[in-house]
KOLDRENDO-153016 format. One record per residue (C-alpha): x, y, z; residue number from 1; residue in three letters. Coordinates in Angstrom, 3 decimals. Layout:
<recs>
REC|X|Y|Z|NUM|ALA
...
</recs>
This chain:
<recs>
REC|151.800|74.943|256.869|1|MET
REC|155.397|75.256|256.457|2|LYS
REC|155.154|75.501|252.253|3|HIS
REC|152.428|75.356|249.767|4|PHE
REC|153.354|73.483|246.727|5|LEU
REC|150.743|70.919|246.717|6|SER
REC|147.738|69.098|248.427|7|VAL
REC|150.148|67.427|250.495|8|GLU
REC|150.891|70.615|252.379|9|ASP
REC|147.530|71.108|253.688|10|ALA
REC|146.761|69.292|256.791|11|ASP
REC|143.072|69.091|256.137|12|ASN
REC|141.356|70.092|252.738|13|VAL
REC|138.150|70.812|254.549|14|ASP
REC|139.535|72.944|256.986|15|THR
REC|141.372|75.134|254.595|16|LEU
REC|138.174|75.326|252.638|17|LEU
REC|136.285|76.524|255.701|18|ASP
REC|139.085|78.954|256.165|19|GLN
REC|138.463|80.678|252.596|20|ALA
REC|134.697|80.623|253.159|21|ALA
REC|135.188|82.564|256.206|22|ALA
REC|137.547|85.002|254.633|23|TYR
REC|134.834|85.583|251.612|24|LYS
REC|132.479|86.353|254.282|25|LEU
REC|134.836|88.582|256.074|26|ALA
REC|137.715|89.596|253.946|27|PRO
REC|139.773|92.114|256.929|28|LEU
REC|138.650|89.822|259.895|29|LYS
REC|142.547|89.224|259.989|30|ASP
REC|143.922|92.764|258.615|31|ALA
REC|146.809|92.704|261.154|32|ALA
REC|147.835|89.323|260.938|33|LEU
REC|150.415|90.164|258.114|34|GLY
REC|151.554|93.579|259.457|35|LYS
REC|155.125|94.449|259.007|36|GLY
REC|155.565|91.250|256.893|37|LYS
REC|156.404|91.379|252.975|38|ARG
REC|155.431|89.002|250.466|39|LEU
REC|157.698|88.611|247.352|40|GLY
REC|155.714|87.658|244.086|41|LEU
REC|158.105|86.263|241.448|42|LEU
REC|156.930|85.515|237.839|43|PHE
REC|158.719|84.039|235.456|44|LEU
REC|155.510|83.761|233.255|45|ASN
REC|152.582|86.027|232.649|46|PRO
REC|149.750|85.879|234.888|47|SER
REC|146.137|87.602|235.469|48|LEU
REC|144.345|86.414|238.061|49|ARG
REC|147.064|84.630|240.270|50|THR
REC|149.066|87.862|240.489|51|ARG
REC|146.111|90.265|241.269|52|LEU
REC|144.145|87.640|243.333|53|SER
REC|147.473|86.843|245.471|54|THR
REC|148.257|90.516|245.809|55|GLN
REC|144.737|91.367|246.916|56|VAL
REC|144.835|88.616|249.510|57|ALA
REC|148.099|90.118|250.639|58|ALA
REC|146.523|93.366|251.170|59|SER
REC|143.734|92.166|253.275|60|GLN
REC|146.181|90.412|255.572|61|LEU
REC|147.969|93.647|256.167|62|GLY
REC|151.000|92.342|253.867|63|MET
REC|153.120|94.477|251.748|64|GLN
REC|153.173|92.876|248.335|65|ALA
REC|156.156|93.283|245.967|66|ILE
REC|156.005|91.894|242.288|67|VAL
REC|159.103|90.935|240.265|68|PHE
REC|158.893|89.913|236.771|69|ASP
REC|161.730|87.635|236.772|70|VAL
REC|161.687|86.760|233.020|71|GLY
REC|161.708|90.294|232.216|72|LYS
REC|163.478|92.159|234.882|73|GLU
REC|165.870|89.812|236.355|74|GLY
REC|169.070|88.180|235.128|75|TRP
REC|168.911|84.535|233.622|76|ALA
REC|168.905|81.787|236.405|77|LEU
REC|170.885|78.647|236.381|78|GLU
REC|169.198|76.194|238.318|79|LEU
REC|171.400|73.258|238.303|80|GLU
REC|174.344|72.539|240.565|81|ASP
REC|178.042|72.217|239.671|82|GLY
REC|177.767|73.528|236.362|83|VAL
REC|180.305|75.932|234.381|84|VAL
REC|178.380|79.211|233.972|85|MET
REC|179.884|80.360|230.600|86|ASN
REC|176.586|80.286|228.662|87|GLY
REC|173.442|82.642|229.069|88|SER
REC|172.871|82.142|232.756|89|SER
REC|174.156|85.104|234.854|90|VAL
REC|172.964|84.272|238.111|91|GLU
REC|172.722|81.007|240.096|92|HIS
REC|169.585|80.295|242.081|93|ILE
REC|171.539|79.436|245.117|94|ARG
REC|173.009|83.157|245.188|95|ASP
REC|169.805|84.553|244.589|96|ALA
REC|167.647|82.659|246.595|97|ALA
REC|168.881|83.683|250.286|98|PRO
REC|169.153|87.185|249.074|99|VAL
REC|165.346|86.997|247.955|100|LEU
REC|164.555|85.151|251.616|101|GLY
REC|166.508|88.282|253.368|102|SER
REC|164.058|90.744|251.730|103|TYR
REC|160.919|88.967|252.075|104|PHE
REC|159.185|86.823|254.789|105|ASP
REC|157.296|84.671|252.318|106|ILE
REC|158.267|83.861|248.466|107|LEU
REC|155.464|83.334|245.984|108|ALA
REC|156.490|81.858|242.689|109|VAL
REC|155.001|81.193|239.107|110|ARG
REC|156.861|79.296|236.485|111|SER
REC|155.783|77.239|233.747|112|PHE
REC|157.464|73.957|232.399|113|PRO
REC|159.550|73.643|229.209|114|SER
REC|157.450|70.926|227.612|115|LEU
REC|160.937|69.592|226.343|116|GLN
REC|162.091|67.171|229.172|117|ASP
REC|159.776|65.494|231.376|118|ALA
REC|162.401|64.540|233.729|119|HIS
REC|163.440|68.157|234.204|120|GLN
REC|160.346|69.563|234.438|121|ASP
REC|158.887|67.002|237.076|122|TYR
REC|161.717|67.238|239.191|123|SER
REC|160.484|71.034|239.973|124|GLU
REC|164.231|72.075|240.420|125|VAL
REC|163.269|75.915|240.826|126|LEU
REC|161.100|75.199|243.625|127|PHE
REC|163.207|72.762|245.208|128|GLN
REC|166.392|75.047|245.062|129|GLN
REC|164.255|78.200|246.712|130|LEU
REC|162.786|75.715|249.068|131|LYS
REC|166.191|74.751|249.971|132|ALA
REC|168.130|77.925|250.040|133|HIS
REC|165.537|80.854|250.472|134|SER
REC|165.003|79.936|254.282|135|GLY
REC|161.410|81.186|253.928|136|VAL
REC|157.801|79.828|253.279|137|PRO
REC|157.363|79.101|249.610|138|LEU
REC|153.884|79.459|247.988|139|LEU
REC|153.385|78.104|244.355|140|SER
REC|151.783|80.218|242.043|141|LEU
REC|151.716|77.594|239.376|142|GLU
REC|154.519|75.153|238.798|143|SER
REC|155.934|73.198|236.161|144|ALA
REC|153.497|70.298|237.415|145|THR
REC|150.929|71.686|239.759|146|LEU
REC|148.830|74.856|240.405|147|HIS
REC|147.712|74.221|243.864|148|PRO
REC|145.923|77.647|244.321|149|LEU
REC|143.890|77.159|241.529|150|GLN
REC|142.786|73.653|242.716|151|SER
REC|141.622|75.146|246.214|152|LEU
REC|139.803|77.514|244.359|153|SER
REC|137.939|75.166|242.085|154|ASP
REC|137.089|72.862|244.977|155|ILE
REC|135.780|75.849|247.014|156|LEU
REC|133.518|77.142|243.952|157|THR
REC|132.343|72.970|243.896|158|ILE
REC|131.487|72.970|247.452|159|ARG
REC|129.597|76.629|247.397|160|GLU
REC|127.692|75.305|244.340|161|ALA
REC|126.445|71.778|245.484|162|TRP
REC|123.358|72.052|247.307|163|LYS
REC|122.128|68.373|246.947|164|GLU
REC|122.284|65.680|249.560|165|ASN
REC|124.615|63.258|247.429|166|ARG
REC|128.139|63.189|246.290|167|ARG
REC|128.161|65.012|242.963|168|PRO
REC|129.643|63.735|240.016|169|LYS
REC|132.790|65.641|239.039|170|VAL
REC|134.141|65.325|235.441|171|VAL
REC|137.508|66.449|234.174|172|LEU
REC|137.844|66.549|230.411|173|THR
REC|140.519|67.233|228.005|174|TRP
REC|139.685|70.001|225.517|175|ALA
REC|141.398|71.167|222.136|176|PRO
REC|143.661|73.920|221.928|177|HIS
REC|145.987|75.453|219.582|178|VAL
REC|149.154|74.667|220.988|179|LYS
REC|150.495|72.382|223.390|180|PRO
REC|150.023|73.175|227.086|181|LEU
REC|151.418|72.145|230.564|182|PRO
REC|149.604|68.937|232.428|183|GLN
REC|149.827|71.141|235.854|184|CYS
REC|146.182|72.593|236.220|185|VAL
REC|144.869|68.894|235.200|186|ALA
REC|147.597|67.015|237.450|187|ASN
REC|146.592|69.434|240.451|188|SER
REC|142.760|69.272|240.109|189|PHE
REC|143.110|65.361|239.854|190|ALA
REC|145.202|65.331|242.921|191|GLN
REC|143.024|67.820|245.137|192|TRP
REC|139.840|65.844|243.947|193|MET
REC|141.346|62.308|244.846|194|ILE
REC|142.602|63.701|248.344|195|GLU
REC|139.547|65.762|249.315|196|TRP
REC|137.013|62.482|248.355|197|ASP
REC|134.240|64.315|248.609|198|ALA
REC|132.612|63.582|244.990|199|ALA
REC|132.906|60.861|242.416|200|ASP
REC|135.829|61.691|239.995|201|PHE
REC|135.962|60.902|236.562|202|THR
REC|138.996|62.153|233.903|203|ILE
REC|138.165|61.673|230.247|204|THR
REC|140.686|62.489|227.442|205|HIS
REC|141.548|60.912|224.196|206|PRO
REC|143.995|58.137|223.833|207|GLU
REC|147.592|59.566|224.254|208|GLY
REC|146.791|62.016|226.662|209|TYR
REC|147.100|59.970|230.102|210|ALA
REC|148.260|62.148|232.806|211|LEU
REC|151.005|60.940|234.906|212|LYS
REC|149.512|58.033|237.268|213|ASP
REC|150.890|59.461|240.479|214|SER
REC|148.451|62.227|240.087|215|PHE
REC|145.289|60.092|238.940|216|THR
REC|145.438|57.328|240.741|217|GLN
REC|141.690|56.813|242.655|218|GLY
REC|140.200|58.570|239.599|219|ALA
REC|137.923|56.778|237.063|220|GLN
REC|139.417|57.256|233.625|221|ILE
REC|137.201|57.048|230.790|222|ILE
REC|138.521|57.577|226.987|223|TYR
REC|134.644|57.857|225.619|224|ASP
REC|133.866|61.813|226.364|225|GLN
REC|130.023|61.156|225.917|226|GLU
REC|130.076|58.405|228.364|227|GLN
REC|131.919|60.261|230.962|228|ALA
REC|129.400|63.163|230.597|229|LEU
REC|126.386|61.113|231.329|230|HIS
REC|124.889|62.349|234.591|231|LYS
REC|127.680|64.484|235.486|232|ALA
REC|127.046|67.567|237.751|233|ASP
REC|130.167|69.488|237.000|234|PHE
REC|132.423|69.588|233.929|235|VAL
REC|135.959|70.654|234.292|236|TYR
REC|137.160|71.605|231.077|237|VAL
REC|140.844|71.884|230.364|238|LYS
REC|143.661|71.190|227.511|239|ASN
REC|146.646|69.656|228.202|240|TRP
REC|149.481|68.073|226.054|241|SER
REC|150.973|64.319|226.194|242|SER
REC|152.863|63.190|229.264|243|TYR
REC|153.787|59.984|227.396|244|GLU
REC|155.089|61.511|224.097|245|ALA
REC|156.076|64.361|226.455|246|TYR
REC|155.033|67.795|225.498|247|GLY
REC|153.596|66.908|222.155|248|SER
REC|149.883|66.905|220.748|249|THR
REC|148.823|63.680|219.252|250|PRO
REC|146.207|63.611|216.743|251|GLU
REC|142.495|63.219|218.282|252|VAL
REC|140.213|61.886|216.216|253|PRO
REC|136.363|63.660|216.884|254|GLY
REC|135.503|66.537|218.444|255|ASP
REC|136.276|67.191|222.085|256|TRP
REC|135.099|70.933|222.292|257|MET
REC|132.219|71.233|225.240|258|LEU
REC|128.892|72.257|223.603|259|THR
REC|125.448|72.732|224.845|260|GLU
REC|124.551|69.755|222.850|261|THR
REC|127.181|67.622|224.852|262|LYS
REC|125.873|69.120|227.961|263|LEU
REC|122.208|67.676|227.422|264|ARG
REC|123.658|64.304|228.726|265|GLN
REC|124.553|65.515|232.000|266|THR
REC|122.751|66.295|234.862|267|ASN
REC|122.357|70.238|234.339|268|GLN
REC|126.133|70.299|234.801|269|ALA
REC|127.971|73.302|235.853|270|LYS
REC|131.165|73.955|233.805|271|VAL
REC|134.093|75.111|235.018|272|MET
REC|137.592|76.361|233.819|273|HIS
REC|140.884|77.996|235.154|274|CYS
REC|140.937|80.593|232.258|275|LEU
REC|142.093|82.097|229.961|276|PRO
REC|139.703|79.904|227.700|277|VAL
REC|140.024|79.723|223.905|278|ARG
REC|136.477|80.622|222.999|279|ARG
REC|135.066|77.991|220.464|280|ASN
REC|137.952|75.916|220.468|281|VAL
REC|137.974|74.918|224.161|282|GLU
REC|134.320|75.811|224.974|283|LEU
REC|131.616|77.127|223.124|284|SER
REC|130.278|80.626|223.192|285|ASP
REC|126.829|79.481|224.305|286|SER
REC|128.504|77.280|227.161|287|VAL
REC|130.625|80.175|228.366|288|LEU
REC|127.706|82.683|228.377|289|ASN
REC|125.117|80.613|230.023|290|SER
REC|124.139|80.276|233.666|291|ALA
REC|125.679|76.823|233.620|292|SER
REC|129.307|78.727|233.606|293|SER
REC|130.989|78.888|236.791|294|LEU
REC|134.222|80.582|234.992|295|VAL
REC|133.807|83.836|236.894|296|THR
REC|133.132|82.497|240.365|297|ALA
REC|136.007|80.206|240.144|298|GLN
REC|138.176|83.378|239.195|299|ALA
REC|136.781|85.407|242.053|300|ALA
REC|137.498|82.582|244.593|301|ASN
REC|140.911|82.832|243.998|302|ARG
REC|141.316|85.746|246.490|303|VAL
REC|139.876|83.657|248.936|304|TRP
REC|142.192|80.501|248.426|305|ALA
REC|144.899|82.857|248.499|306|ALA
REC|144.116|84.480|251.592|307|GLN
REC|143.566|81.388|253.307|308|ALA
REC|147.072|79.887|252.609|309|VAL
REC|148.647|82.947|253.096|310|LEU
REC|147.262|83.011|256.760|311|ALA
REC|148.422|79.629|257.429|312|ASN
REC|152.117|80.516|256.290|313|LEU
REC|151.975|83.795|258.255|314|LEU
REC|150.739|81.781|261.274|315|LYS
REC|153.687|79.183|260.929|316|SER
REC|156.277|82.145|260.683|317|ILE
REC|154.682|83.341|264.038|318|ALA
REC|154.833|80.000|265.751|319|HIS
REC|158.531|79.513|264.675|320|LYS
REC|159.672|83.011|265.896|321|SER
</recs>
């Protein structure tokens, strides 16, 4: 594994899941793997679970993790090539990236989309520039379009919770929110579920909220939430803004918040959310506080997902040297 930006960087999803599960059983079994190695965690946006879980994972591998809040502590970065830098941007990414690569053995980066320009956001300029010019492995802690560590921990949670000898039905359902949110968690979960191919996967959302089809090919898409939830074993709740009318939130008829009443038509489904969650907007208190909720388990599994990925990146560094 040279980088970890999407499911395409995982040679085999089940193998990666096995590695994460093994670290959960023995967190310090590779405590010397990262000895003498530094992880740079660069945050252009806020984080709680991603930031802390990745730091814990790095420490359990013997790495030194250094956090830098680029948006608050660093210079404004220019990402485009060939520009005249006479505006608000102070430092070009081509200059910053190789310097960061000289300080760190692995760079882990978190950035959100602008939700203003789909082409710009989906081109992932920041990650592509860092990948091209830093000279070190790059780990996505969420980008404009994807959140692979979240998806890995989500699937680990599903695999742990599923005890029956059949393929589970997993439903990703859109939920209301108070503001426009990125499509990255939904894109990523769909991409990983389709690649994993160990469950029957359905996406349900209102008209006008279709995800980019390159992430959803292979999934069943249903616009009727009630129909989609029928006999579901897992329900993943997440809001996202429109991709087609990029960044907007078209009016939605009906009530899409997940409630205990809606869950009655499922197969006693377990409920998932990546957190943070807007209680009684996306999910009711009664669902979140119930035994059906897996949200804490998902968050806890973020450590083991990050540890498995970091271990693979460290091994690729060792092999190259």
